[in-house]
C-alpha positions as CSV (number, residue, x, y, z in Angstrom):
1,M,18.9,25.0,32.7
2,L,19.0,22.5,35.5
3,I,18.4,18.9,34.5
4,R,17.2,16.6,37.2
5,P,18.1,12.9,36.3
6,D,15.4,11.5,38.6
7,I,12.6,13.2,36.6
8,S,14.0,13.7,33.1
9,Y,13.9,11.0,30.4
10,T,16.1,10.6,27.4
11,M,14.5,9.5,24.1
12,T,16.2,6.4,22.7
13,Q,17.5,6.0,19.2
14,C,14.7,3.7,18.2
15,W,12.1,6.4,19.2
16,Y,13.5,8.7,16.5
17,T,14.3,6.1,13.8
18,R,11.6,3.6,14.6
19,S,14.2,0.9,13.9
20,H,14.7,-1.5,16.8
21,I,18.0,-3.4,17.1
22,P,18.0,-6.7,19.0
23,V,20.4,-7.6,21.8
24,A,22.6,-10.7,21.2
25,T,20.3,-13.2,22.8
26,R,17.3,-14.3,20.6
27,H,14.9,-17.2,20.7
28,R,12.4,-18.7,18.3
29,D,8.8,-19.8,18.9
30,E,7.2,-22.8,17.3
31,Q,6.1,-20.8,14.2
32,G,9.7,-19.6,13.6
33,T,9.3,-16.0,14.8
34,L,12.4,-14.5,16.4
35,F,12.0,-12.7,19.8
36,S,14.5,-10.5,21.6
37,K,14.8,-7.1,23.4
38,C,15.7,-3.8,21.8
39,R,19.2,-2.8,22.8
40,H,18.1,0.9,22.9
41,C,14.7,0.9,24.6
42,G,14.7,-2.6,26.2
43,R,11.2,-3.4,25.0
44,P,10.3,-6.8,23.6
45,I,10.6,-7.1,19.8
46,R,10.0,-9.7,17.2
47,S,11.0,-10.5,13.6
48,H,10.1,-12.9,10.8
49,G,13.4,-13.8,9.2
50,G,15.6,-11.4,11.2
51,K,15.6,-8.6,8.6
52,S,13.4,-6.0,10.4
53,W,12.2,-5.9,14.0
54,T,9.0,-4.6,15.3
55,L,7.6,-4.2,18.8
56,A,6.3,-7.5,20.1
57,D,3.2,-5.9,21.7
58,G,1.9,-4.3,18.5
59,I,0.3,-5.5,15.3
60,D,2.6,-7.4,13.0
61,L,1.7,-6.7,9.4
62,D,4.0,-9.4,8.1
63,E,2.3,-12.0,10.3
64,L,-1.2,-10.9,9.2
65,A,-0.1,-10.9,5.5
66,S,1.2,-14.4,5.8
67,Q,-2.2,-15.6,7.0
68,S,-4.1,-13.8,4.3
69,H,-5.6,-15.8,1.4
70,I,-5.5,-12.7,-0.8
71,R,-2.2,-11.7,-2.5
72,Y,-1.4,-8.1,-2.9
73,I,1.5,-5.7,-3.6
74,C,2.3,-3.6,-0.5
75,V,4.2,-0.3,-0.6
76,T,5.6,0.5,2.8
77,N,7.5,3.6,4.0
78,T,10.3,2.1,6.1
79,F,11.2,5.4,7.6
80,E,7.7,6.1,9.0
81,G,6.7,2.4,9.4
82,E,3.5,3.1,7.4
83,V,1.7,1.3,4.7
84,I,1.4,3.7,1.8
85,A,-0.6,1.6,-0.7
86,R,-1.9,-1.9,-1.3
87,Y,-2.8,-3.4,-4.7
88,V,-4.8,-6.6,-4.8
89,L,-3.6,-9.2,-7.2
90,E,-5.9,-11.5,-9.1
91,S,-5.5,-15.2,-8.1
92,D,-4.9,-16.4,-11.6
93,L,-1.8,-14.2,-12.4
94,D,1.4,-16.0,-13.1
95,D,4.8,-15.0,-11.8
96,E,5.7,-12.9,-14.9
97,A,2.5,-10.9,-14.6
98,I,3.1,-10.3,-10.9
99,K,6.6,-9.2,-11.6
100,A,5.3,-6.7,-14.2
101,R,2.8,-5.3,-11.8
102,C,5.5,-4.9,-9.1
103,E,7.6,-3.0,-11.6
104,A,4.7,-0.7,-12.5
105,V,4.0,0.0,-8.8
106,I,7.7,0.7,-8.1
107,D,7.7,3.2,-11.0
108,K,4.4,4.8,-9.9
109,H,5.7,5.4,-6.3
110,G,9.3,6.2,-7.2
111,A,10.6,3.4,-5.1
112,R,13.8,3.2,-7.2
113,E,14.9,6.6,-6.0
114,P,17.9,6.6,-3.6
115,L,16.8,7.3,-0.1
116,S,13.1,6.9,-1.0
117,G,12.6,4.7,2.0
118,L,9.9,2.7,0.1
119,D,9.7,-1.1,0.2
120,V,7.6,-2.9,-2.4
121,R,6.7,-6.5,-1.7
122,V,4.2,-9.2,-2.7
123,L,2.4,-10.4,0.5
124,G,-0.3,-12.9,1.4
125,G,-2.0,-15.7,-0.5
126,T,-0.5,-18.9,-1.8
127,K,2.6,-18.9,-3.9
128,H,2.6,-20.5,-7.4
């Protein structure tokens, strides 16, 4: 098979893993969001806190959740970048009740299993 470099394209690591890695140079905007470029695909990426990076031109679920007045437990598949489930929390729940609900959701979805790829977090609303 003949490969012609001028017309063939190589898929980058982040295309397969959906995990973007920033280059060394980063900058913050006035809201504290980090911006950089992916070292694999060269596309603009952003992060809230520097833990995970998403494409800067897409919808940022963390940003939307931080602006929400409703608190909920979010189950995310980190391998696929998909939200699996959301459970709305009543506004009058205390920290212990929220922690108990999170434990129940973790058990329900098997998020404790090694290599499950599931992330369970409380998002949105105001913190007690």
